[in-house]
C-alpha positions as CSV (number, residue, x, y, z in Angstrom):
1,M,20.1,23.8,20.0
2,R,18.0,21.1,18.4
3,T,19.7,21.8,15.0
4,Y,23.1,21.5,16.6
5,V,22.3,18.2,18.2
6,C,20.9,16.8,14.9
7,A,24.0,18.0,13.1
8,V,26.3,16.3,15.6
9,V,24.4,13.0,15.5
10,F,24.1,12.8,11.8
11,G,27.5,14.2,11.2
12,Y,29.0,11.0,12.5
13,R,27.0,8.6,10.4
14,A,30.2,7.7,8.4
15,R,31.7,6.1,11.5
16,L,29.1,3.4,11.5
17,P,29.8,0.3,9.3
18,A,27.8,1.9,6.6
19,S,26.4,0.8,3.3
20,P,27.9,3.2,0.7
21,Q,25.2,2.4,-1.9
22,P,21.5,2.0,-1.3
23,M,19.9,-1.3,-2.1
24,D,18.4,-2.4,-5.4
25,Q,14.8,-1.3,-5.3
26,S,13.6,-2.8,-8.5
27,P,10.4,-4.9,-8.1
28,T,12.1,-8.1,-9.3
29,S,15.0,-7.8,-6.9
30,E,15.1,-10.5,-4.2
31,S,18.8,-10.5,-3.3
32,P,20.1,-12.0,-0.1
33,R,21.0,-8.6,1.2
34,R,17.5,-7.3,0.7
35,R,16.1,-10.3,2.6
36,A,18.7,-9.7,5.3
37,A,17.5,-6.0,5.6
38,L,13.9,-7.0,5.7
39,T,14.7,-9.6,8.4
40,F,16.4,-6.9,10.5
41,I,13.4,-4.6,10.3
42,F,11.2,-7.4,11.4
43,V,13.5,-8.3,14.2
44,T,13.8,-4.7,15.3
45,V,10.1,-4.2,15.6
46,M,9.7,-7.5,17.4
47,V,12.6,-6.8,19.8
48,D,11.5,-3.3,20.5
49,M,8.0,-4.5,21.3
50,L,9.4,-7.3,23.4
51,A,11.6,-4.9,25.3
52,F,8.6,-2.6,26.0
53,G,6.4,-5.5,26.9
54,I,8.9,-6.9,29.4
55,I,8.7,-3.8,31.6
56,I,4.9,-3.6,31.6
57,P,4.3,-5.9,34.6
58,V,7.1,-4.4,36.7
59,L,7.1,-0.7,36.0
60,P,4.2,0.1,38.3
61,H,5.8,-1.9,41.1
62,L,9.1,-0.1,40.6
63,I,7.2,3.2,40.9
64,V,5.7,2.0,44.2
65,Q,9.1,1.1,45.5
66,L,10.6,4.5,44.6
67,I,7.8,6.5,46.1
68,G,7.6,4.5,49.3
69,G,4.6,2.2,48.9
70,S,1.6,4.4,48.0
71,I,-0.5,2.5,45.5
72,A,-2.8,5.5,44.8
73,E,0.2,7.8,44.2
74,A,1.8,5.1,42.0
75,A,-1.3,4.9,39.9
76,V,-1.2,8.7,39.2
77,W,2.5,8.5,38.3
78,S,1.8,5.4,36.0
79,G,-0.8,7.4,34.1
80,A,1.6,10.3,33.8
81,F,4.3,8.0,32.5
82,G,2.0,6.6,29.8
83,A,0.9,10.1,28.7
84,L,4.5,11.3,28.6
85,F,5.6,8.3,26.5
86,M,2.8,9.0,23.9
87,L,3.5,12.7,24.0
88,M,7.2,12.1,23.1
89,Q,6.2,9.8,20.3
90,F,3.8,12.4,19.0
91,V,6.4,15.2,19.0
92,F,9.4,13.2,17.7
93,S,7.8,10.9,15.2
94,P,7.7,13.6,12.5
95,V,11.1,14.8,13.5
96,Q,12.6,11.3,12.9
97,G,10.5,10.9,9.7
98,A,11.8,14.2,8.3
99,L,15.4,13.4,9.3
100,S,15.2,10.0,7.6
101,D,13.9,11.7,4.4
102,R,16.9,13.9,4.5
103,Y,19.7,11.7,5.8
104,G,18.4,8.2,5.1
105,R,16.7,5.6,7.1
106,R,19.6,3.5,8.3
107,T,21.2,6.1,10.6
108,V,17.9,7.0,12.3
109,I,16.9,3.4,12.9
110,L,20.4,2.4,14.4
111,I,20.6,5.5,16.6
112,S,17.1,4.8,18.0
113,S,18.0,1.2,18.7
114,F,21.1,2.2,20.5
115,G,19.2,4.9,22.4
116,L,16.6,2.5,23.6
117,G,19.3,0.1,24.9
118,I,21.0,2.9,26.9
119,D,17.6,4.1,28.2
120,F,16.6,0.7,29.5
121,V,19.9,0.5,31.4
122,L,19.3,4.0,32.8
123,M,15.9,2.9,34.1
124,A,17.4,-0.3,35.6
125,L,19.8,1.9,37.6
126,A,17.4,4.7,38.4
127,P,17.6,5.6,42.1
128,S,14.7,8.1,42.0
129,L,11.4,8.6,40.4
130,W,12.5,11.6,38.4
131,L,15.3,9.7,36.7
132,L,12.8,7.0,35.8
133,F,10.6,9.7,34.5
134,V,13.4,11.0,32.3
135,G,14.0,7.4,31.1
136,R,10.4,7.0,30.1
137,A,10.6,10.3,28.1
138,I,13.7,9.0,26.2
139,S,11.8,5.7,25.5
140,G,9.1,7.7,23.8
141,V,11.6,9.6,21.7
142,C,13.4,6.4,20.6
143,A,10.2,4.5,20.0
144,A,9.3,7.1,17.4
145,S,11.6,5.1,15.1
146,F,8.7,2.8,14.3
147,S,7.7,5.3,11.6
148,T,11.2,5.1,10.1
149,A,11.0,1.3,10.0
150,N,7.7,1.6,8.1
151,A,9.3,4.1,5.7
152,Y,12.2,1.7,5.1
153,I,9.7,-1.1,4.1
154,A,7.9,1.4,1.8
155,D,11.3,2.2,0.2
156,I,12.3,-1.3,-0.8
157,T,8.9,-3.1,-1.3
158,P,7.0,-2.9,-4.6
159,K,3.6,-1.3,-4.2
160,E,1.6,-4.4,-4.8
161,K,3.5,-6.2,-1.9
162,R,3.4,-3.5,0.7
163,A,0.2,-4.7,2.4
164,A,1.8,-8.1,3.0
165,A,5.0,-6.4,4.2
166,F,3.1,-4.2,6.7
167,G,1.1,-7.2,7.8
168,T,4.3,-9.0,8.6
169,L,5.5,-6.1,10.7
170,G,2.2,-6.3,12.5
171,A,2.9,-9.9,13.2
172,A,6.3,-8.9,14.7
173,F,4.5,-6.4,16.9
174,G,2.1,-9.2,18.0
175,I,4.9,-11.6,18.8
176,G,6.5,-9.1,21.0
177,F,3.2,-8.4,22.7
178,I,2.7,-12.1,23.4
179,I,6.1,-12.9,24.8
180,G,7.1,-9.6,26.4
181,P,4.6,-9.3,29.3
182,A,4.8,-13.0,30.2
183,L,8.6,-12.9,30.3
184,G,8.6,-9.6,32.2
185,G,6.3,-11.1,34.9
186,F,8.6,-14.1,35.3
187,L,11.8,-12.0,35.4
188,G,10.2,-9.5,37.7
189,H,9.4,-12.3,40.2
190,L,13.2,-12.8,40.4
191,S,14.2,-9.1,40.6
192,I,12.1,-6.1,39.9
193,R,14.9,-4.4,37.9
194,L,16.0,-7.5,36.0
195,P,13.4,-6.9,33.1
196,F,15.0,-3.5,32.5
197,W,18.4,-5.0,32.2
198,I,17.2,-7.7,29.8
199,A,15.3,-5.1,27.7
200,G,18.5,-3.0,27.5
201,V,20.7,-6.0,26.5
202,L,18.2,-7.0,23.8
203,S,18.1,-3.5,22.3
204,L,21.9,-3.2,22.2
205,I,22.3,-6.6,20.6
206,N,19.8,-5.6,18.0
207,F,21.8,-2.4,17.4
208,A,25.0,-4.4,16.9
209,Y,23.2,-6.7,14.6
210,G,21.9,-3.9,12.5
211,L,25.4,-2.3,12.1
212,F,26.4,-5.3,9.9
213,V,23.3,-6.3,8.0
214,L,21.3,-3.1,7.4
215,P,22.0,-1.2,4.2
216,E,20.5,2.2,3.3
217,S,17.2,2.0,1.6
218,L,16.7,5.6,0.3
219,P,18.9,6.6,-2.6
220,T,20.5,10.1,-2.4
221,E,18.7,11.3,-5.4
222,K,15.3,10.5,-3.8
223,R,16.0,12.3,-0.5
224,S,14.7,15.7,0.5
225,A,16.9,18.5,-0.5
226,R,17.2,19.8,3.1
227,F,15.9,19.2,6.6
228,D,12.9,21.5,7.2
229,W,11.7,22.1,10.8
230,R,8.2,22.9,9.4
231,H,8.1,19.3,8.2
232,A,9.3,18.1,11.6
233,N,6.6,20.0,13.5
234,P,4.2,17.3,14.8
235,L,1.2,19.4,13.7
236,G,3.0,20.7,10.6
237,A,3.8,17.2,9.5
238,L,0.0,16.5,9.3
239,V,-0.3,19.1,6.6
240,L,1.3,16.5,4.3
241,L,-1.8,14.4,4.6
242,R,-4.1,17.2,3.3
243,R,-2.1,17.4,0.0
244,Y,-3.3,13.9,-0.9
245,P,-7.1,13.6,-0.7
246,Q,-7.1,9.8,-0.4
247,V,-4.3,9.8,2.1
248,F,-6.1,12.4,4.3
249,G,-9.3,10.2,4.4
250,L,-7.4,7.0,5.1
251,A,-5.4,8.8,7.8
252,A,-8.7,9.7,9.5
253,V,-9.6,6.0,9.4
254,F,-6.2,5.2,10.8
255,F,-6.7,7.7,13.7
256,L,-10.1,6.4,14.6
257,I,-8.8,2.8,14.6
258,N,-6.1,3.7,17.0
259,L,-8.4,5.7,19.2
260,A,-10.9,2.9,19.4
261,Q,-8.1,0.4,20.5
262,F,-7.5,2.4,23.7
263,S,-10.8,1.1,25.1
264,L,-8.9,-2.2,25.4
265,N,-5.7,-0.6,26.9
266,S,-7.5,1.4,29.5
267,T,-10.5,-0.7,30.6
268,Y,-9.9,-4.4,29.7
269,V,-8.5,-5.5,33.0
270,L,-10.9,-3.5,35.2
271,Y,-13.9,-4.4,33.0
272,T,-13.3,-8.2,33.0
273,D,-12.7,-8.1,36.7
274,Y,-15.9,-6.0,37.3
275,R,-18.1,-8.0,35.1
276,Y,-16.7,-11.6,35.0
277,G,-14.5,-11.7,38.1
278,W,-11.3,-12.4,36.1
279,G,-8.0,-12.3,37.9
280,P,-4.6,-11.5,36.4
281,Q,-4.0,-15.1,35.2
282,A,-7.2,-15.1,33.1
283,V,-6.4,-11.6,31.8
284,G,-2.9,-12.7,30.8
285,Y,-4.1,-15.7,28.9
286,T,-6.7,-13.9,27.0
287,L,-4.3,-11.0,26.1
288,A,-1.8,-13.6,24.8
289,L,-4.6,-15.1,22.7
290,V,-5.5,-11.7,21.3
291,G,-1.8,-11.1,20.4
292,L,-1.4,-14.6,18.8
293,C,-4.6,-14.3,16.7
294,S,-3.8,-10.7,15.6
295,G,-0.3,-11.8,14.5
296,L,-1.7,-14.7,12.5
297,V,-4.2,-12.4,10.8
298,Q,-1.7,-9.8,9.8
299,A,1.1,-12.2,8.8
300,V,-1.0,-14.9,7.0
301,L,-4.5,-13.8,6.2
302,V,-3.7,-10.4,4.8
303,R,-1.4,-12.0,2.2
304,R,-3.8,-14.8,1.4
305,L,-6.9,-12.7,1.0
306,M,-5.3,-9.8,-0.9
307,P,-5.5,-11.5,-4.3
308,T,-9.2,-12.2,-3.9
309,F,-10.5,-9.1,-2.3
310,G,-8.0,-6.3,-2.8
311,E,-7.2,-3.4,-0.4
312,R,-10.6,-1.7,-0.4
313,Q,-12.6,-4.8,0.5
314,L,-10.2,-5.8,3.2
315,I,-10.3,-2.4,4.8
316,I,-14.0,-2.2,5.0
317,G,-14.5,-5.9,5.8
318,G,-11.9,-5.7,8.6
319,L,-13.5,-2.7,10.1
320,L,-17.0,-4.3,10.1
321,L,-15.6,-7.5,11.7
322,C,-13.9,-5.4,14.4
323,I,-17.2,-3.6,15.1
324,V,-18.8,-7.0,15.8
325,G,-16.0,-7.9,18.1
326,Y,-16.3,-4.7,20.2
327,L,-20.1,-5.2,20.4
328,F,-19.5,-8.7,21.8
329,F,-17.1,-7.3,24.3
330,G,-19.5,-4.5,25.4
331,L,-22.7,-6.4,25.6
332,A,-21.7,-9.9,26.6
333,P,-23.5,-10.8,29.9
334,V,-21.3,-13.8,30.5
335,A,-17.6,-14.6,29.9
336,W,-18.0,-17.2,27.1
337,I,-19.8,-14.7,24.9
338,F,-17.1,-12.1,25.6
339,L,-14.5,-14.7,24.5
340,A,-16.5,-15.3,21.3
341,G,-15.8,-11.7,20.3
342,I,-12.0,-12.2,20.3
343,P,-11.8,-13.8,16.8
344,F,-13.9,-10.9,15.3
345,L,-11.8,-8.3,17.1
346,C,-8.6,-9.9,15.7
347,L,-10.0,-10.2,12.2
348,G,-10.2,-6.4,12.4
349,G,-6.5,-6.5,11.8
350,L,-7.2,-7.1,8.1
351,A,-7.9,-3.4,7.7
352,G,-4.7,-1.8,8.9
353,P,-2.0,-3.1,6.5
354,P,-4.0,-2.5,3.2
355,A,-4.9,1.0,4.4
356,Q,-1.3,1.8,5.1
357,A,-0.2,0.3,1.8
358,M,-2.8,2.5,-0.1
359,M,-1.4,5.6,1.6
360,T,2.2,4.8,0.7
361,Q,1.1,4.3,-2.9
362,Q,-0.1,7.9,-3.1
363,V,3.0,9.6,-1.7
364,D,6.3,10.5,-3.4
365,P,9.3,8.4,-2.4
366,H,11.1,11.4,-0.7
367,E,8.0,11.9,1.5
368,Q,7.6,8.4,2.8
369,G,9.4,9.2,6.0
370,R,7.2,12.2,6.6
371,L,4.1,10.1,5.9
372,Q,5.0,7.5,8.4
373,G,6.0,10.1,10.9
374,A,2.6,11.8,10.5
375,L,0.8,8.5,10.9
376,T,2.8,7.7,14.1
377,S,2.0,11.2,15.4
378,L,-1.7,10.5,14.8
379,A,-1.4,7.2,16.7
380,S,0.4,9.0,19.5
381,L,-2.2,11.7,19.6
382,A,-4.9,9.0,20.0
383,G,-2.7,7.6,22.8
384,I,-2.6,10.9,24.6
385,F,-6.4,11.4,24.8
386,G,-7.8,7.8,24.4
387,P,-7.0,6.2,27.8
388,A,-8.6,9.1,29.8
389,L,-11.6,9.2,27.5
390,F,-12.4,5.5,27.8
391,A,-11.5,5.1,31.5
392,N,-13.8,8.0,32.4
393,I,-16.6,6.5,30.3
394,F,-16.2,3.2,32.0
395,A,-16.2,4.8,35.4
396,L,-19.3,6.9,34.6
397,F,-21.4,4.0,33.4
398,I,-20.7,1.8,36.4
399,S,-21.4,4.6,38.9
400,D,-24.6,5.6,40.6
401,H,-24.8,8.7,38.5
402,A,-24.9,6.7,35.2
403,P,-28.0,7.4,33.0
404,V,-28.0,3.6,32.4
405,H,-25.9,0.8,33.9
406,L,-23.7,-0.2,31.0
407,P,-20.2,-1.4,32.0
408,G,-19.3,-2.1,28.4
409,A,-20.0,1.5,27.2
410,A,-16.3,2.1,26.4
411,F,-16.3,-0.8,23.9
412,I,-19.6,0.3,22.4
413,L,-18.1,3.7,21.8
414,S,-15.2,2.0,20.1
415,A,-17.7,0.2,17.8
416,V,-19.3,3.6,16.9
417,L,-15.9,5.1,16.1
418,L,-15.1,2.2,13.8
419,L,-18.5,2.5,12.1
420,V,-17.6,6.1,11.3
421,S,-14.2,5.0,10.0
422,A,-15.8,2.3,7.8
423,V,-18.1,4.9,6.3
424,I,-15.1,7.2,5.6
425,A,-13.1,4.4,4.1
426,A,-15.9,3.3,1.8
427,N,-16.4,6.8,0.6
428,I,-12.8,7.8,0.1
429,T,-11.8,4.6,-1.7
430,R,-14.8,4.8,-4.0
431,R,-14.3,8.5,-4.9
432,N,-10.5,8.1,-5.6
433,R,-8.5,5.5,-7.6
434,I,-9.2,2.0,-6.4
435,I,-6.1,-0.2,-6.2
436,A,-6.8,-3.4,-8.2
437,P,-6.3,-6.8,-6.6
438,V,-2.9,-8.3,-7.4
439,A,-2.0,-11.8,-8.5
440,S,-1.3,-14.2,-5.7
441,D,2.2,-14.9,-7.0
442,D,3.1,-11.3,-6.5
443,I,2.5,-11.5,-2.7
444,A,5.6,-13.3,-1.7
445,P,6.9,-13.9,1.8
446,V,8.9,-10.8,2.8
447,I,10.8,-11.9,5.8
448,P,12.9,-15.0,5.0
449,F,15.2,-15.8,7.9
450,K,18.4,-16.5,6.0
451,H,21.1,-15.0,3.8
452,F,22.5,-12.2,6.1
453,S,25.2,-10.1,4.5
454,P,26.9,-6.9,5.6
455,E,27.6,-5.7,2.1
456,P,25.6,-2.8,0.6
457,L,23.0,-3.5,-2.0
458,P,23.4,-2.1,-5.5
459,H,20.8,0.4,-6.5
460,D,19.0,0.2,-9.8
461,S,18.2,3.7,-10.9
462,T,15.8,2.5,-13.6
463,E,13.0,1.9,-11.1
464,P,9.9,3.7,-12.3
465,S,8.6,6.5,-10.1
466,P,5.3,5.9,-8.4
């Protein structure tokens, strides 16, 4: 049945305003259409995160409304929704990655954007909790396209510029994180279902935009010979990582970074309320500050520091700075010391883009989609187990049964996980080939907001293989 659905979906790809020829992937190519494509990927990530962020403040209230007002029951359902979303991402990220390796990135990205738009409209109309539950599952499936967006960037960006490109995508993610929840709170005050409508409209507009500006990035000769369900298996996709020793080690670092971040997702609000008496307004302001600082780090500092330090030093340095930030969070007796940890935590964002860039440099072009799918599956796997792990640790160490009263235990555990990841990163990058620092002139801005064109980009088949 799954094979039939995929055949139907991808069998109609010619009906889209398609790009008959993939874009020019030569390192010196900076055509207007390439810039338009990069801009679309940036906007897609930002709009998707904005759409998800918009519904964050209102989804629990909608659940309360649908079940008849029980806060306790709504909390249980909210947790189930979060786990379901991450589970769907875990299962379908490698599926979308393998499909994009076989059929190209463009179709997967556009279908996912359209699916998100329809899904948000479905949730806006949902008359029952179960239909909302179905909608959340569809959101997780369509959100798995983030891995395909990463593969698209790897396809068309020279190796030495990928860290900057992934950093820019991180900035798009941060912008959506800053604007989305604030906008959702404002719209939700007007109508609890209005944020879902706005999210749906944004996703559908982005889909229409992509129809006319997004060319295919993966040439036919570089695609997988066939779609293999073994590669689409969420656990089987991880086998790819073991074939590349450096990728396997850096993927472990990637997993630990993502796992550590769920201490923030699951305990930040309760911890700051318990320890410092913060209300929703203070929490909202500080989360916006975290999003803003993280976006600046990934969009600006990664590109500026790469020529001086190179990937290895940025990975290790970023992890160590993030450890300091988590220790500030976990041990701060007063709020101002807690706030002092935010810059260190955000500087930890220096580690992610170069780590991802190093992994893409080790993998063949026709496996970039599988790589990104495997990485998204790792992040989703962390999301399935992380919230419960850190929430229970927080609850334990503020309870009467705690061996020691330590409200910040969850953040301290995150620091320990990042210390382990720093040791792994230092070892794996020293034992394998170290990527040399690149010249500052080679790290050019990758998302100029101009020169949109619906025409396909010519492909230069003389590009050297990685």
